N, C-alpha and C positions, 0 to 999 in steps of 0.2 A: 535480273539486275542489269543495268546499263553497263556497257563495256567502257573501260577507261585505260589510259596508258599504263598505269601501274598494275600490279597483281594484288591478289588478296594478301599475300604474304608481305608485299611492300607496304600495304596499308596497316599491317599490324606490327611489322618489324622494320622500321625505317632504316634504309641504308645510310650509314653515316657519311659515306662518300658523295652523297647527292647534294651537299651544300654547294651553292653556286656563288661565284664572285659577282660583285655588283655589276660589272660590265656585262657579264653573261645574262644577268637578269634583265637589264635594259635592252639587250639585243633580242631577247626572247619574248618581249612584250607583244601582246596582241594589239597592233597599231590600228586595226580596224575598229576594235572596241574603244580604244582611246579616242579615235576620231568621232565615233558615235556619241560618247559621253560629252566630249567637247561641244559637239553640235547641239546636244540637248541643253547644255548649260547656256550656250549662246542664244538659242531660241527661247529658252526660259527667261533670260534677262530681257530679251526683246519683247516678250509677252508682258512681263511685269512693267516695263517702261510705259506701255500703252494702257494696260488694264488699270494701273493705279495712278495715272497721270493727274486725275482730278480728285483724288481722295483726300489730299491735304492741301488746303487753300494756301497759295503762295509758295508752295514747295512741291512742284510736280515730280521731282526726282527723289523724294523722301524714301519711298520703299525700294526703289531701284538701288540707291546707294547702300542701304542696309543689306540688300540681297547680294550685292557685289562683295561686301565684307564676308558674308557667310560663304560665298563661293571660294574666296581666298582661303578661309579657314578649312573648308571642305577639301580644297586642293592639297593643302598640307596633310590632311588626314589621309587622302588618297595616296600621297607619296609615302607616308609611313606604312600604309597597308601594303604597298608594293615591296618595300624594303624588308618587311618582317616575313620570315619563313612561316607559312601556315602551320607547320608542324609544332610551332611553339604554342599555338592555340590548343592543339590537341593535348599537349602535355599539361597545360594549365586549365583544362576545361572546368574543373571543380571551382577554383577561385572565380573564374569568369561567370559561372552559373550563380554562385552565391552573391557576387557583386551585382548581377543583373536583378536577382530577386530583391536584394536590399534597396537598389536604386528605384525599382518600381514600387516597392512597398512603402518607401518613405514619402512618396507622393500623397498617399492616403492620409498621412499625418500632417505634413507641412506644406502640401501642395496648394497652389492658387486655383480657385474655382473660376470658371468662365464658361458661359453658355451651357450651364447645367452639368458640367463635368469638372472633375478635379484631376487635371492631367499635367499641369505645369509646375515647375519649381522656379521661383524668382531668386536669383543670386545677386541682384542689384544691377549689374551691367548687362545681364543676359537672362532671359526667361527661356528655359529649355524644357523639352518634353521627354522624360526618360524612356517612355515606351517606344519612341522613335529609334533611339540608340539601341534599345532592347531587341529590336527586330534582328539586327546583325549579331549582337551578343548571344541571343537565344539560339541562333543557328550554329554559331561557333561552339557553344557549350553542349547542346544536344548531340551534335555530330560527334563530339569527343566521347560522349557516353556510348553512342551506338558503335563507334569504332572499337572501343575498349571491350565491348561484348560482341564483336563481329562473329566469333565462332558460333554463337547461338542466336544470331540475328533473325533467323527464320523461325524461331520457336515462339510460341504464344507467351510464355512468361517474360521473355525479353521485350517483346512488343508491348505488353501491359506495363512493364516497369518504365519503358520509354515514354509511354503515354502519361503515366502517373507523374513522371518528372516534368514533362512538358506542360501538364495541366496547371502546375503551380503558377508560373508567370501568366498563363492564359486567364486564370481565375482572378488574379490580382489586377490585370488590365481591364477585364470585364467589370470589376467592382468599381472602377474609377468614376462613372462607367464609360467604357470605350469599346463598344461592340465591334466596330469596324477594324480597329487594330488587333483585337483579340482574334478575329477571323483571319487576319494576315498571319499571325503566329500559327494558327491551326493549319493553314494552307502550306506553310513552310514545313511544319512537322510531318504532314502527310507526304509531301514530296521527299523528305529525307528517308522516311520509312520505305517508300517505293524504291529509291535508289539503292538502299542497303540490301535489298533482296527480300523484303517482307512478302510472303506468299499472297497470291490473289485472294485466297479464301479468307485470310485474316483481314485484308483490306476491304473485302465485301462485308464482313462482319462489322468492321469499324464504320463503314458507310451506313449500314443499317442502324447502328447505335446513334450515329449522327442525326439521321432522320428522326429517330425516336426522341432525341434530345430537343430537336426543333419543335416537334409536336408538343412535348411537355412544356417548353418555354412559351410557345405562342398560343396553345389552346388548353391543354389539360391543366396547367398551373393556374391560369386566370379563371378557369371554370370552377375551381375549388377555393378561389380567393387568394392564391399565391401568385404574386406578380414578380417576375424576374427582370422585367424591362421597365425603364422609366417611361412615363407617359409620352414624351416626345419620340422615343424609340418605337413604341407601339404605333404611334400615329404615322411614322414614316413607313413602317412595314405594311400598315393597313392601306396606305395610299398606293403602295406598289402592288399588293396582292388584289385589293378591291378598290380600284380608283373611284367607282361610283359611290362608295361609302365614305369617301374622303371629304372633309370639310373644305370650305373655300380657303380658309387661312392655312390649313395643312398642306394644300396642294399649290400654294402660291409660288414657293421657290421653284418647284419643278416646272410649272407653266412658264415662269419668267426665263428659266434656263433653256427650255425648248425653243421659246421665242427668240432668245439671243442666238442660239445655234443656227436657226433657220434664217434669221435676219442677215447673217453674214454672206449668204449666197455663195457665189464663186470667188469673187475677188476680195470680199470683206468691205466693211464700211469705214475702216480707219478709226483711230481713237476719238476724233472730234465728232464724228457722226454716229458713233455706236451709242445710241440713246439708252439701251438697256443697262449698259455699264456706266456711262458718264452720268446719267441722272439717278443712278443707284436703285433702279427698279429691281435689279438682280442682287440680292444680298450675298455677302461673302464672295464677291467676284474676284478677289485676289487670292483666295485660299481654296475652299471646297469647290466652288464653281468657276475656277479660273479657266478651265477648258472651254466653257460656254462663252465667257467674255472674250477669250482669245479667238474663238471661232467667229464671233460677231465682228471683231475688228479685222481679222486677217482672212476670213472666209474659208472656202473649201481648200484653196491652195495652201494656206498656212496650216490648217488642221492636218492635211495630208503630209506635209513636210514633217510635222511633229510626230505623227504616227509612224512614218517611215523610219525616223531616227530611233523610235522605241523598238521597232521591228529589228533594226540592225543590232541594237544592243542586246536584245533578247536572243537573237540568233547566235551571236558570238558567245553569249553566256552559256547557252545550251551546248555549244561546241566545246566549251571549256570543261563541261562535265565529262566529256568523252576523252579528253586528253590529259586529265588530271593525273598527277604522279601516283597517288595512292587513294585508298578508299575514303579516308577522312576528307581529303581535298574534293573528291567527287561529290560527297554528301553535302559539304558546305556550299559548293558551287550550285548544286541543284536547289538547295534551300533558298539561297539568295535570289536566284533567277525566278523561281516560282513565286516568292514573296513579291518581287518587283512586278511580275506579270499580273498577279492578283490585284495589286494596288492600281495599276494602270487600267485594267478592265473595269473595276468597280467605279473608280473616279470618273472615267470617260463615260461609262455606261449610265451612271446615275444622272448625268447632265442631259441625257436623251431619253430617260425613262425606261431603260432596259435593265437597270439594276437599282436596288433600293438606295435611298439617300443615306450616306454615312459621312463621318468626319475624316475619311481617309484623304490625305493630300495627294496631289498629282506630282509624282517624283520629278525632281529637277525643275519644276515650274512653279508650284504653289509658293506663295510668300511664307517664309519661315526658316529659321536657322537650323532647327533640330533635324527636319526632314532633309534639307540640302546637305548638311555635314554628314549625317548618317548614311545617306545614299552614296555620296562620293567615297566615303570610307569603305562601303561595301564593294564599290567598283575597284578600289585598290586591292582588296582581298582577292577578287576575281582575277585581276591582272597578275597578282603574285602566284596564284594557283596555275595560271597558264604558263607563266615564265618558268616555274620550277618543273612543271610537267614536260614542257618542250625541251628545257635544258637537260633534264635527266635522260630523256630519250636520245638526245644527241650524244650525250656522254657515253651511253651504253653502246652506241653504234661504232664508237671509235676503238 
């Protein structure tokens, strides 16, 4: 298990004297992480301003203005996340988990279908994706269960119960169907099990079971007439695993994406000369393939800047795991960081053909309110964990 500032006992029996005043919290913030997040938001808005400039005739700033509103709301969510003591999430992990399940499940009943999936709920003035908010809520809830059973965290029954609990939202998200987001949940769950001290033997067994599940879903099931994936999902995986067997239509998005990335070269072509994006040869260039469009317009320099900012945020996030005040905070930080890393890798990777195409948005960049608000809220929780961890260490030294 990774080391962190608090002890096992601190993770189970929180010291009531660890509460920190607002001033102490602000002084203990990780300002490098704050700078990284601000940088990502600014670069994301810069990307959206160019990528979507020609999407709405007569209104080149349509999507940018909407995205700015989402950033403002997300900023408020980040502020709330900083001010709330993470220990509150531990105490109320059960209501958080039940609320997450209910929010994701209701999509299957009243959700709005789009592009072959039912992932969104339309409330009139805003269409949101519950599974995006569920990424953070899932981590907060499962970490609470793990911490509550920390004395037996290394036992197989506890690991199995944790997996069973985590499987509920994973299955609901998969049923929407949303394979990409379900995989994000799984990545966060594995990270949390690792941080809580799950033995390597158990993790190896889980890995073997995961490989077996992939075999059943991709090969064994279809061989006997049972299809777990939608036709478009199977087509995407086929194009990734066996490109030679991929149809022209199925590989169109990937070919246009690779062409856009390569066309940017070193300095980029700018919004007006980025023909792959401007002429709409590349579909979903503001959402799923926003990295490809951004790379075409801003080139290697712009892409490197964006990836460097991601690296800064991930580095500071991993550091927060080690300075967390208690076990719960360390598990939450690990789950958030790994989920973020997984999304970045898959989204950027799929634009260049090194990962299968999924509907995972690029954090802080893709057009959409749910992803932006949820990710900024997650950064607020990370900052709160760092502030309490650093503050409690300083108070113990006095």
